[in-house]
C-alpha positions as CSV (number, residue, x, y, z in Angstrom):
1,M,279.2,135.6,30.0
2,E,275.5,136.2,30.9
3,K,274.9,137.5,33.7
4,Q,272.5,136.0,36.1
5,S,269.9,138.5,37.7
6,H,269.3,138.3,41.5
7,P,266.3,136.2,41.7
8,E,268.1,133.5,39.4
9,Q,271.2,133.9,41.6
10,L,269.0,133.5,45.1
11,D,267.5,130.3,43.2
12,A,271.2,128.7,43.1
13,I,272.2,129.4,46.5
14,Y,269.2,128.6,47.8
15,S,269.4,124.9,44.8
16,M,273.0,124.2,46.6
17,I,272.0,124.9,50.4
18,S,269.0,122.6,49.5
19,R,271.5,119.8,48.2
20,G,273.8,120.1,51.2
21,Q,271.0,119.6,53.4
22,Q,269.5,116.4,52.1
23,S,270.0,113.4,53.7
24,V,271.8,110.7,52.4
25,R,270.3,107.3,50.7
26,M,270.8,104.0,50.7
27,D,269.8,102.3,47.8
28,P,267.7,99.2,47.3
29,H,270.2,97.6,45.2
30,T,273.5,98.3,47.9
31,L,271.3,96.0,50.4
32,L,270.6,93.7,47.2
33,I,274.2,93.6,46.4
34,W,275.9,93.2,50.1
35,G,273.3,91.3,51.4
36,G,273.5,89.0,48.4
37,A,277.2,88.5,49.1
38,G,276.8,88.1,52.6
39,G,274.4,85.0,52.2
40,F,276.8,83.9,49.8
41,L,279.5,83.6,52.4
42,A,277.9,82.5,55.4
43,I,276.2,79.2,53.0
44,F,279.3,78.6,51.1
45,T,282.2,79.3,53.2
46,D,282.8,76.4,55.3
47,L,281.5,74.4,51.9
48,L,284.7,75.3,50.1
49,I,287.6,75.9,53.0
50,T,287.5,72.1,54.7
51,D,290.5,70.6,56.6
52,A,290.4,67.9,53.7
53,R,291.0,70.6,51.2
54,F,293.5,72.9,53.4
55,P,294.9,71.0,55.8
56,E,297.1,73.5,57.1
57,R,296.5,76.8,58.7
58,W,298.3,79.1,56.8
59,S,296.2,77.9,53.6
60,Q,293.2,78.0,55.3
61,A,293.6,81.5,56.4
62,L,295.1,82.0,52.6
63,A,291.6,81.0,51.5
64,V,289.7,83.0,53.7
65,F,291.7,85.8,52.9
66,L,291.1,85.6,49.1
67,L,287.2,83.9,48.9
68,V,285.9,86.3,51.6
69,G,287.9,89.6,50.5
70,G,287.4,88.9,46.5
71,V,283.6,88.5,46.8
72,L,283.1,91.3,49.2
73,T,285.5,93.8,46.8
74,T,283.2,92.4,44.1
75,A,280.1,93.5,45.7
76,G,281.6,96.6,46.9
77,L,282.7,97.4,43.4
78,F,279.5,96.9,41.7
79,D,277.5,98.7,44.2
80,Y,280.0,101.9,43.6
81,R,279.6,101.4,40.1
82,F,275.6,100.9,39.8
83,T,275.2,104.1,42.5
84,R,277.0,106.4,40.5
85,R,275.3,105.1,37.3
86,L,272.3,105.4,39.7
87,R,273.1,108.9,40.2
88,W,274.1,110.1,36.7
89,R,270.6,109.3,35.7
90,Q,269.0,111.3,38.4
91,D,271.3,114.6,37.8
92,R,272.8,114.3,41.0
93,T,276.7,113.8,42.0
94,L,278.0,111.7,44.7
95,S,278.3,113.9,48.2
96,F,280.8,114.4,50.1
97,V,279.1,112.7,53.3
98,Q,278.0,109.9,51.0
99,R,281.6,109.3,49.7
100,Q,282.9,109.0,53.9
101,L,279.9,106.9,54.8
102,T,281.1,104.5,51.7
103,K,284.9,104.2,53.3
104,V,283.5,103.8,56.9
105,W,281.4,100.8,55.4
106,W,284.6,99.6,53.6
107,I,286.7,100.0,56.5
108,L,284.2,97.6,58.6
109,M,284.2,95.1,55.6
110,G,287.8,95.2,56.1
111,L,287.7,94.5,59.7
112,G,285.4,91.7,59.4
113,V,288.1,89.9,57.1
114,L,290.8,90.3,58.6
115,M,288.9,89.1,61.8
116,S,287.7,85.6,59.9
117,V,291.5,85.4,59.0
118,A,292.7,85.6,63.0
119,T,290.2,83.7,64.0
120,M,292.4,80.7,61.8
121,F,295.4,81.3,63.9
122,Y,293.8,82.4,67.3
123,G,290.4,80.5,67.3
124,G,287.0,82.4,68.5
125,G,285.5,81.1,65.2
126,Y,282.2,80.2,66.7
127,M,281.3,83.5,67.3
128,I,282.7,84.5,63.5
129,F,278.9,84.9,61.8
130,A,277.8,86.8,65.0
131,A,280.9,89.0,64.6
132,W,279.8,89.9,61.2
133,I,276.4,90.3,62.0
134,F,277.6,93.3,64.4
135,L,279.6,94.8,61.8
136,V,276.8,95.1,59.1
137,G,274.6,96.3,62.0
138,L,276.9,98.8,63.3
139,A,277.8,100.2,59.7
140,L,274.0,100.5,59.2
141,V,273.8,102.5,62.5
142,I,276.5,104.6,61.1
143,H,275.1,105.4,58.2
144,G,271.6,106.1,59.4
145,L,273.1,109.0,61.3
146,F,273.4,110.8,58.5
147,S,269.9,109.4,56.9
148,E,266.5,110.3,57.4
149,Q,265.9,106.9,56.3
150,P,265.3,104.5,60.0
151,L,268.9,102.5,59.4
152,E,269.2,102.8,62.7
153,W,266.6,101.0,63.8
154,Y,267.4,98.1,61.8
155,G,270.9,98.3,62.5
156,A,270.3,98.4,66.1
157,S,268.1,95.4,65.6
158,M,271.1,93.4,63.9
159,M,273.5,94.7,67.0
160,L,271.0,93.1,69.1
161,A,270.9,90.4,67.7
162,S,274.3,89.2,67.6
163,V,275.1,89.8,71.6
164,L,271.9,87.5,71.9
165,L,273.2,85.0,69.8
166,L,276.1,84.7,71.7
167,A,274.8,85.2,75.1
168,L,272.1,82.4,74.7
169,G,275.0,80.0,73.2
170,A,273.3,79.2,69.9
171,D,274.6,76.6,68.2
172,Y,276.9,77.3,65.5
173,Q,275.0,76.1,62.9
174,L,271.8,78.2,64.1
175,T,273.9,81.6,64.1
176,Q,275.1,80.3,60.4
177,W,271.6,80.2,59.0
178,F,270.6,83.5,60.8
179,A,273.4,85.3,59.4
180,A,272.3,83.7,55.9
181,A,268.5,85.0,56.2
182,L,269.8,87.8,57.6
183,F,272.4,89.0,55.1
184,G,270.7,86.9,51.7
185,A,267.0,88.1,52.7
186,G,266.3,90.6,55.1
187,M,268.7,92.8,54.0
188,P,267.0,93.0,50.3
189,L,263.9,93.4,51.8
190,L,265.3,96.3,54.0
191,G,265.7,97.4,50.4
192,L,262.3,97.0,49.4
193,I,260.9,98.5,53.1
194,L,262.9,101.6,52.7
195,R,261.7,102.7,49.4
196,Y,258.2,102.8,50.6
197,Q,259.1,104.2,54.5
198,P,258.4,107.7,53.6
199,Q,254.8,106.8,53.0
200,M,254.3,104.5,56.0
201,R,253.3,106.3,59.4
202,R,254.8,105.5,62.3
203,L,253.2,102.5,63.5
204,V,253.2,101.1,60.3
205,A,256.7,101.8,60.2
206,L,257.1,100.1,63.3
207,S,255.3,97.1,62.2
208,A,257.6,96.3,59.3
209,L,260.6,96.2,61.4
210,V,259.4,94.0,64.0
211,G,257.9,91.7,60.7
212,W,260.9,92.1,59.0
213,G,262.9,90.7,62.4
214,L,260.1,87.5,62.8
215,L,260.8,87.3,58.8
216,V,264.1,86.8,59.3
217,C,264.1,84.5,62.6
218,L,261.4,82.1,60.9
219,M,263.6,81.9,57.8
220,A,266.5,81.2,59.8
221,E,264.8,78.5,62.2
222,A,263.7,76.6,59.0
223,G,267.3,76.4,57.1
224,Y,268.6,75.3,60.4
225,Q,265.8,72.5,60.5
226,M,266.5,71.4,57.0
227,T,269.9,70.7,57.8
228,R,269.7,69.2,61.4
229,V,270.8,66.4,62.5
230,S,267.7,63.3,62.2
231,F,269.1,59.8,62.0
232,D,266.2,57.2,61.3
233,S,268.6,54.3,62.5
234,Q,267.4,50.4,62.8
235,A,270.5,49.5,64.9
236,E,270.2,48.8,68.5
237,P,272.9,50.3,70.7
238,I,275.4,47.9,71.9
239,R,277.8,47.8,74.6
240,L,281.6,48.3,74.4
241,A,282.3,45.2,74.8
242,D,280.1,43.7,72.2
243,F,281.4,46.0,69.8
244,A,285.0,44.9,70.6
245,V,284.3,41.5,69.8
246,D,282.6,42.1,66.5
247,Q,283.2,45.4,64.8
248,A,281.2,44.6,62.0
249,R,281.2,46.8,59.0
250,G,277.9,49.2,58.4
251,E,276.3,51.2,61.1
252,Q,276.7,50.8,64.7
253,I,275.7,52.7,67.5
254,V,278.1,52.2,70.8
255,S,276.5,52.9,74.9
256,L,278.9,54.1,76.9
257,P,277.3,54.2,80.5
258,V,278.1,56.9,83.2
259,G,281.6,56.0,84.6
260,S,283.2,54.8,81.4
261,P,286.8,55.5,81.3
262,V,287.9,57.7,78.3
263,P,291.8,58.3,78.8
264,L,293.1,61.6,76.8
265,Y,296.4,61.7,75.3
266,L,298.1,64.6,74.8
267,T,300.9,65.5,72.4
268,W,302.5,68.9,73.3
269,E,304.2,70.3,70.3
270,G,306.4,74.3,70.6
271,N,309.4,75.7,70.4
272,L,309.9,75.8,74.2
273,L,308.4,72.5,75.4
274,Q,307.7,69.2,73.9
275,S,306.3,65.9,75.0
276,S,308.4,63.0,75.5
277,E,306.1,60.3,76.6
278,L,302.1,60.2,75.7
279,E,300.7,59.7,79.3
280,P,297.0,59.5,79.2
281,I,294.9,61.7,81.0
282,P,292.2,59.4,82.9
283,L,288.8,60.9,82.4
284,R,285.4,59.8,82.8
285,L,281.9,59.9,81.3
286,S,279.6,62.1,83.5
287,Q,276.7,61.3,81.2
288,P,275.5,58.5,78.9
289,L,276.8,59.0,75.9
290,E,276.0,57.1,72.4
291,I,278.4,57.5,69.7
292,L,277.3,56.1,65.7
293,M,279.8,54.1,64.2
294,R,280.2,53.8,60.5
295,D,282.6,50.7,59.6
296,G,283.9,50.4,62.5
297,V,285.0,54.2,62.9
298,P,283.1,57.0,64.6
299,E,281.0,59.1,62.0
300,G,281.0,62.2,63.4
301,H,277.5,62.4,65.6
302,Y,277.1,61.7,69.0
303,R,273.8,61.9,71.7
304,I,274.2,62.3,75.3
305,G,271.5,61.0,77.0
306,G,269.2,59.7,74.6
307,G,268.5,63.2,73.6
308,E,269.1,64.6,69.8
309,W,271.7,63.3,67.7
310,K,274.2,66.3,67.2
311,E,277.7,66.3,65.2
312,I,280.9,67.1,67.1
313,S,282.4,69.6,64.5
314,Y,279.4,72.4,65.7
315,N,279.5,71.3,69.1
316,F,282.7,71.5,70.8
317,R,283.8,74.2,72.7
318,V,286.4,75.4,75.1
319,P,285.1,78.5,77.0
320,R,287.7,78.3,79.6
321,L,291.5,77.8,79.6
322,T,294.1,78.8,82.2
323,I,297.5,78.1,81.8
324,Q,300.0,78.7,85.0
325,A,303.5,78.4,85.5
326,L,305.3,77.3,88.4
327,I,308.2,76.4,90.4
328,D,307.8,74.2,93.0
329,K,311.2,73.4,95.6
330,E,310.3,70.0,95.9
331,T,309.5,68.8,92.4
332,G,310.8,71.7,90.2
333,P,309.1,73.8,87.1
334,R,305.6,72.9,86.4
335,I,302.2,74.1,84.5
336,D,299.5,73.9,86.0
337,T,296.7,73.6,83.4
338,S,292.8,74.8,83.6
339,L,290.4,73.2,80.9
340,R,286.3,73.7,80.3
341,V,285.3,71.6,77.6
342,E,281.4,72.0,76.6
343,I,279.7,69.4,74.3
344,G,276.6,70.4,73.0
345,E,273.6,68.1,74.6
């Protein structure tokens, strides 16, 4: 074994220290792979997993687990393989910090899958896209703590955007398209920005961040507008009495004025309590409502007070549900329930 000279030994030590101090970099292909997977899931999950295909909650949860978990696992394997191949071509190895950050990323993605499955049983699906945006932003922030790349700024922007979407009560479809634009286009574009980031001045880098955010917002708004419900119906609104007399086939619009009775029939099933007879709960409209009918059946779209047509499946929320069990001395046990239902206008 040939003995190294002192200068060669010093050079080897310096090279080892230099490699150990190098910041961790996120490669463009990583953002492209994970972003493409996220964009695909944001757009196609609701199209593939429907109540018609999976009528039971457990079957929907299993389908979500297999689809989301399978796509993200595939993305992770591709990313790991491409990253190792790139490091091999660069005559480098994956650093210890890089491997640990990869584990953190996988843990956060697994948490997102668990959260998506949990919404099938416990609700909260309205906020699922905002939650995914927050998780990915958190992953970028953690990665940015060990990198000279400005990943913290982009990750923090994503986390802030997710909070604003929930705080402002954005439509479900808008949050869906924002997630699709952010993952499918924003993350690959971020990889391109990071490639030229070292040559950018601070003002240019800040402008790139602002432009990136504006582009994502514009793409999300464009997708949202393209899929919004827009009707050019020639049907004239008719009263409920006229609809009851002549239920013609085709498209009709039934107009319900303020104060119209809408009885609610509630069926209660459970291991402890169940309803024996359906007693209607008297409800009345507080605003005028128009319902689109097709062949005598509600088609799923409505508008309030002559506003825009909306789809009920994306605009029905229950922000508050309070249940209190009491025992009255005169009437015996009873359950007091307070429910707030919001239907988008």
